[in-house]
C-alpha positions in Angstrom: -21.4 -27.3 -35.8 -20.1 -24.5 -33.6 -19.1 -21.4 -34.5 -15.2 -20.8 -33.2 -14.9 -17.6 -31.2 -13.7 -14.7 -32.7 -9.6 -13.8 -32.6 -9.8 -10.1 -31.1 -6.4 -8.1 -30.9 -5.3 -7.8 -27.4 -6.7 -4.2 -26.1 -10.4 -5.9 -27.6 -9.9 -9.1 -25.6 -9.1 -7.6 -21.9 -11.9 -5.8 -22.5 -14.2 -8.3 -23.8 -13.2 -11.2 -22.3 -11.7 -10.9 -18.7 -14.1 -10.6 -16.2 -17.6 -10.8 -18.7 -20.3 -12.7 -17.9 -22.6 -12.3 -21.1 -22.5 -9.4 -24.2 -25.4 -9.3 -26.2 -24.4 -8.8 -29.2 -21.4 -9.2 -29.0 -20.5 -9.3 -32.4 -22.5 -5.5 -33.1 -20.6 -4.7 -30.1 -17.3 -5.4 -31.6 -18.3 -3.4 -35.1 -19.4 -0.5 -32.7 -15.8 -0.3 -31.3 -13.9 -1.0 -34.7 -15.6 2.0 -36.4 -13.8 4.1 -34.2 -17.2 6.0 -33.1 -17.2 7.4 -29.5 -20.0 5.5 -28.1 -22.5 6.5 -25.3 -21.7 4.3 -22.3 -24.8 3.8 -19.6 -24.9 2.5 -16.1 -27.6 3.3 -13.6 -27.6 3.2 -10.1 -30.5 3.3 -7.5 -28.5 5.4 -4.2 -30.7 3.0 -1.9 -27.4 2.8 -0.1 -25.2 5.3 1.0 -21.6 3.0 0.1 -19.9 1.1 -2.4 -18.2 -2.2 -2.1 -15.8 -4.1 -4.1 -18.6 -6.1 -6.1 -19.8 -2.7 -7.6 -15.9 -2.0 -8.3 -16.4 -4.8 -11.2 -18.3 -3.0 -13.5 -16.9 0.5 -12.6 -13.7 -1.0 -13.8 -15.1 -2.4 -16.9 -16.3 0.9 -17.5 -13.4 2.5 -17.0 -11.6 0.5 -19.6 -14.1 1.7 -22.2 -13.6 4.9 -20.9 -9.8 4.4 -21.8 -10.7 4.0 -25.4 -12.3 7.2 -25.7 -15.8 6.4 -25.1 -18.5 8.5 -22.7 -20.0 6.9 -19.6 -23.3 8.3 -18.8 -24.0 7.5 -15.1 -28.2 7.6 -14.2 -28.7 8.6 -11.0 -31.9 6.5 -10.2 -33.4 9.5 -8.3 -36.9 7.9 -9.6 -36.7 4.3 -9.7 -35.4 4.5 -6.0 -38.2 5.4 -4.5 -39.6 2.2 -6.3 -36.8 -0.1 -5.4 -35.6 -2.2 -7.6 -36.5 -5.8 -7.1 -34.2 -7.7 -9.9 -33.3 -10.8 -7.9 -35.5 -9.9 -4.6 -37.8 -12.2 -3.2 -40.2 -9.5 -1.4 -41.5 -6.0 -2.4 -38.6 -3.4 -1.6 -39.3 -0.7 0.7 -39.6 3.0 -1.0 -37.0 6.0 -0.7 -38.3 9.4 0.1 -36.5 11.6 -2.0 -34.4 13.4 0.8 -32.6 9.9 1.4 -32.1 9.4 -2.4 -30.2 12.8 -2.6 -28.0 12.2 0.4 -27.2 8.4 -0.7 -26.7 9.8 -4.1 -24.0 12.4 -3.0 -21.9 9.6 -1.5 -22.4 7.4 -4.0 -20.9 9.9 -6.5 -17.8 10.6 -4.6 -16.9 7.0 -4.4 -17.9 6.6 -8.3 -14.9 8.5 -8.9 -12.5 6.3 -7.5 -12.5 4.2 -10.5 -14.9 5.8 -13.1 -12.6 8.8 -15.1 -14.6 12.1 -14.3 -13.4 13.8 -17.7 -15.1 11.2 -19.2 -18.1 11.1 -17.6 -21.8 12.8 -17.8 -24.3 12.7 -14.6 -28.2 12.6 -15.4 -30.6 12.7 -13.0 -34.1 10.4 -14.1 -35.7 13.3 -12.4 -34.7 15.8 -15.7 -36.8 13.8 -18.0 -39.7 12.0 -15.7 -40.5 15.0 -13.9 -42.4 16.2 -17.2 -44.0 12.7 -17.9 -47.7 12.9 -17.8 -50.3 10.1 -17.6 -50.3 10.1 -21.3 -46.6 9.4 -21.5 -46.8 6.5 -19.2 -49.5 5.0 -20.8 -48.1 4.9 -23.9 -44.8 3.4 -22.4 -46.7 0.7 -20.3 -49.1 -0.3 -23.9 -45.7 -1.8 -25.4 -45.1 -4.7 -23.3 -47.8 -7.1 -21.8 -47.9 -8.0 -18.1 -47.2 -12.3 -19.3 -43.5 -10.8 -20.5 -42.8 -9.3 -17.0 -44.0 -12.4 -15.0 -41.7 -14.3 -17.0 -39.0 -12.8 -15.3 -37.7 -15.3 -13.0 -37.9 -13.5 -9.8 -41.4 -11.9 -10.7 -42.6 -15.5 -11.8 -41.2 -17.2 -8.2 -43.2 -14.6 -6.5 -46.3 -14.8 -8.7 -46.4 -18.8 -8.0 -45.8 -18.5 -4.3 -48.5 -16.2 -3.8 -46.5 -13.2 -2.5 -47.7 -9.9 -3.4 -46.0 -8.2 -6.4 -46.9 -4.2 -6.6 -47.5 -2.5 -9.7 -44.8 0.4 -8.9 -42.5 -2.9 -8.9 -43.8 -4.2 -13.0 -43.0 0.2 -13.5 -39.3 -0.5 -12.6 -38.1 -2.0 -15.7 -39.9 0.0 -17.9 -38.2 3.3 -16.0 -35.1 1.8 -16.4 -35.6 1.0 -20.2 -36.9 4.5 -21.0 -33.7 5.6 -19.5 -31.8 4.3 -22.4 -34.1 6.1 -24.5 -33.7 9.3 -23.1 -29.9 9.0 -23.3 -29.9 7.1 -26.7 -27.4 4.5 -24.8 -25.3 2.6 -27.1 -24.1 0.3 -24.2 -25.5 -0.5 -21.1 -23.7 -1.9 -18.2 -24.5 -3.9 -15.3 -24.9 -7.5 -13.4 -26.3 -10.5 -14.7 -29.2 -9.9 -12.2 -29.6 -7.0 -14.8 -30.1 -8.5 -17.7 -34.1 -8.5 -17.8 -34.5 -5.1 -17.4 -31.3 -4.0 -19.8 -32.7 -6.1 -22.9 -36.2 -4.4 -22.3 -34.3 -1.4 -23.1 -32.4 -2.3 -25.9 -36.1 -3.7 -27.1 -37.7 -0.5 -26.3 -35.3 1.3 -28.4 -36.1 -1.1 -31.4 -39.9 -0.1 -31.3 -38.8 3.3 -31.1 -36.5 3.3 -34.1 -33.3 3.5 -32.4 -29.9 1.9 -32.7 -30.8 -1.1 -29.9 -28.3 -0.7 -27.0 -25.5 -3.7 -26.3 -26.2 -5.6 -23.4 -23.0 -5.7 -21.1 -23.3 -8.4 -18.2 -20.5 -8.6 -15.5 -20.3 -11.2 -13.1 -21.9 -11.0 -9.6 -18.8 -10.6 -6.9 -19.4 -13.3 -4.0 -18.8 -11.9 -1.2 -15.5 -12.7 1.7 -18.0 -15.8 3.0 -17.2 -17.2 -0.6 -21.2 -18.0 -0.8 -23.3 -15.2 -1.3 -22.7 -12.0 -3.3 -21.5 -9.5 -1.3 -23.7 -7.1 0.1 -23.7 -5.1 3.1 -27.0 -6.2 4.4 -25.0 -9.6 4.7 -21.7 -8.5 6.3 -20.0 -9.8 3.7 -18.4 -7.0 2.0 -15.4 -5.0 1.5 -16.2 -1.5 1.0 -14.8 1.4 -1.2 -13.8 3.5 2.2 -12.8 1.0 4.4 -9.6 2.1 5.9 -6.1 0.5 4.5 -5.6 -2.2 7.5 -9.4 -3.1 7.6 -9.3 -3.7 3.6 -6.3 -5.7 3.8 -7.7 -7.8 6.8 -11.3 -8.8 5.0 -9.2 -9.7 1.9 -7.5 -11.7 3.7 -10.3 -13.5 5.4 -11.9 -14.8 2.1 -11.7 -18.3 1.1 -9.0 -19.8 -0.9 -11.5 -20.5 -3.8 -12.2 -16.7 -4.6 -8.6 -16.4 -5.0 -8.6 -16.5 -9.1 -12.1 -14.6 -9.0 -11.0 -11.8 -7.0 -7.9 -11.5 -9.5 -9.8 -11.7 -12.3 -12.4 -9.2 -11.6 -10.9 -6.8 -9.2 -7.1 -6.2 -10.5 -5.2 -5.5 -13.5 -2.8 -8.6 -13.5 -2.0 -10.1 -16.6 -4.0 -12.9 -17.9 -0.6 -15.3 -18.2 0.2 -14.1 -15.0 -3.5 -15.2 -13.9 -3.2 -18.3 -15.7 -0.5 -19.3 -13.8 -2.0 -18.3 -10.2 -4.9 -20.5 -11.4 -2.2 -23.6 -12.0 -0.5 -22.6 -8.9 -3.6 -23.2 -6.6 -4.7 -26.1 -8.6 -1.5 -28.0 -7.7 -1.3 -26.5 -4.5 2.5 -25.7 -5.5 1.8 -22.1 -3.3 1.0 -21.2 0.6 -2.9 -19.2 -0.5 -1.9 -16.8 2.0 0.9 -15.7 -0.3 -1.5 -15.0 -3.2 -3.9 -13.5 -0.8 -1.0 -10.6 0.6 -0.3 -9.8 -3.1 -3.9 -9.5 -3.8 -4.4 -7.3 -0.6 -1.8 -5.3 -1.9 -3.4 -4.9 -5.1 -6.6 -3.8 -3.7 -5.9 -1.5 -1.1 -3.5 0.1 -3.7 -6.1 0.8 -5.8 -7.9 2.8 -3.2 -5.9 4.1 -0.8 -2.2 4.1 -2.8 0.9 1.9 -2.9 1.9 3.3 0.2 -0.7 2.8 2.4 -1.1 -0.7 1.1 2.5 -1.7 2.5 1.9 -0.6 5.7 -1.1 -2.4 5.8 0.7 -5.7 5.1 3.1 -5.2 7.5 0.7 -4.1 10.2 -1.2 -7.3 9.0 1.9 -9.4 9.6 2.9 -7.6 12.6 -0.9 -8.3 14.4 -1.7 -11.5 12.8 1.3 -13.9 12.3 3.7 -12.0 15.0 0.8 -11.5 17.1 1.8 -7.9 18.6 -0.4 -4.7 18.4 -0.5 -2.5 15.4 1.8 0.2 15.2 -0.9 3.4 16.0 -3.5 2.2 18.5 -6.9 5.0 18.6 -7.0 6.1 22.0 -10.6 6.1 23.7 -10.8 8.6 26.5 -13.1 7.2 29.2 -14.3 9.4 32.6 -12.1 8.4 35.6 -15.5 6.0 36.7 -14.5 3.0 34.7 -11.3 2.8 36.1 -12.5 2.8 39.2 -13.6 -0.8 40.4 -15.3 -3.9 38.2 -17.6 -3.1 34.9 -19.4 -4.9 32.8 -17.3 -5.7 29.6 -20.8 -5.1 27.7 -21.4 -1.6 28.8 -17.4 -0.6 28.6 -17.5 -1.8 25.1 -20.9 0.0 24.1 -19.3 3.5 26.3 -16.2 3.2 24.3 -17.9 3.0 20.9 -15.9 -0.3 19.7 -19.5 -1.9 19.4 -23.0 -0.1 18.2 -25.3 -2.0 20.6 -24.6 -4.1 23.6 -26.1 -6.9 22.6 -23.6 -6.9 19.9 -21.1 -6.7 22.7 -22.1 -9.8 24.5 -22.3 -11.8 21.2 -18.7 -10.9 20.5 -17.9 -11.8 24.1 -20.0 -15.2 24.0 -17.8 -15.9 20.6 -14.8 -15.4 22.4 -14.1 -12.4 20.4 -13.3 -9.8 22.9 -9.3 -9.3 24.4 -8.3 -6.8 27.2 -4.1 -6.4 27.0 -4.1 -9.5 25.1 -6.4 -11.8 27.6 -9.9 -13.1 26.3 -12.3 -12.1 28.3 -15.9 -13.7 29.3 -19.2 -11.8 30.1 -18.3 -11.5 33.5 -17.3 -7.8 36.0 -13.6 -6.9 35.2 -11.4 -4.4 35.6 -9.3 -2.4 33.1 -6.6 -0.1 33.9 -5.5 3.4 32.0 -4.0 2.0 29.3 -5.2 -0.9 28.6 -5.5 -2.3 24.9 -9.1 -3.4 24.0 -9.1 -5.7 20.6 -12.8 -6.1 19.4 -12.9 -8.9 16.7 -9.9 -9.7 14.6 -9.0 -6.0 13.5 -10.1 -3.5 15.9 -7.8 -2.1 18.4 -8.3 0.6 21.1 -6.4 2.3 23.7 -8.5 3.0 27.0 -7.4 6.8 28.6 -8.6 8.6 31.4 -11.1 11.7 29.7 
């Protein structure tokens, strides 16, 4: 007979049940929280890419909730493991980064972390502060505590091994190094996405081997990207970045499939649970136009990163551009030389010169898809004339007014 879930007080219910995939071991964590002891909350990050997106916000928001109860977050900068590359969920060996690349990325990460995490209740720990002093003896002692068979049981390693694809020895070291981080900072709880479950449990096991209190594993769901299929990822282009401008952040949120509305409200906003249940019911019963809910969702998300005024302005701009088919109130000017206005020019050359695309190939792709407009008219990949003051629209959200330099 199944044991019924424990009834929790409202503050713990929000903390442990909403936006949570799994807690190992929940009852142990509840006892720690009820003890009143300030807990050391571990979150490690490998600064392999310089920007954060809403997929990262899911775990950071949960970390902030713990901080609001008086607990201390310890952000571990993986300046060693980033040079290896975390293989979790990957189908191939990750490329190594240089120490300089890691440091540059880390500075951007840390600036963006504090958009959500409370800096007053946060400590920063660099792995190099302990791994710089590691000896070969320390490495052998660490590796002797686990077997290759244990690590090959992990899903991503097992799949690659079965398919005879390469697994570098350095990748097998990754979970061990992440685990030792928990020992080094004496972590009480480690946070991560569900793809980090194996690594976090290795840390829990290593702490127990060293006669430390094993950390609790706090796993959050993986946020699906704006395509509604794959996890949010910058490399897949289905992301909403922390530092996206308000209009772009709003527009990207409005582009998500309807089936993501509840998921985004649950994981990315503070909408009360009873209201969340109402939203879920309205969608299931088709009692509300999903666009109305998306607008509210977009305002909630933009407010977190840019403030209420910017969110309301973005909402107004969205309605102006996409519903009333008018130009945005503010269109940035792009100065160009006189030669661009003196005769027919190829659109791809013009877009590239104006800095509206990163490559001419991208421009031709957009032209082929009908994604380029000049003064409201869709243009093809053929020579055209433009006048000073012409407004170019690239895709759905990018506008620029061409002016003579």
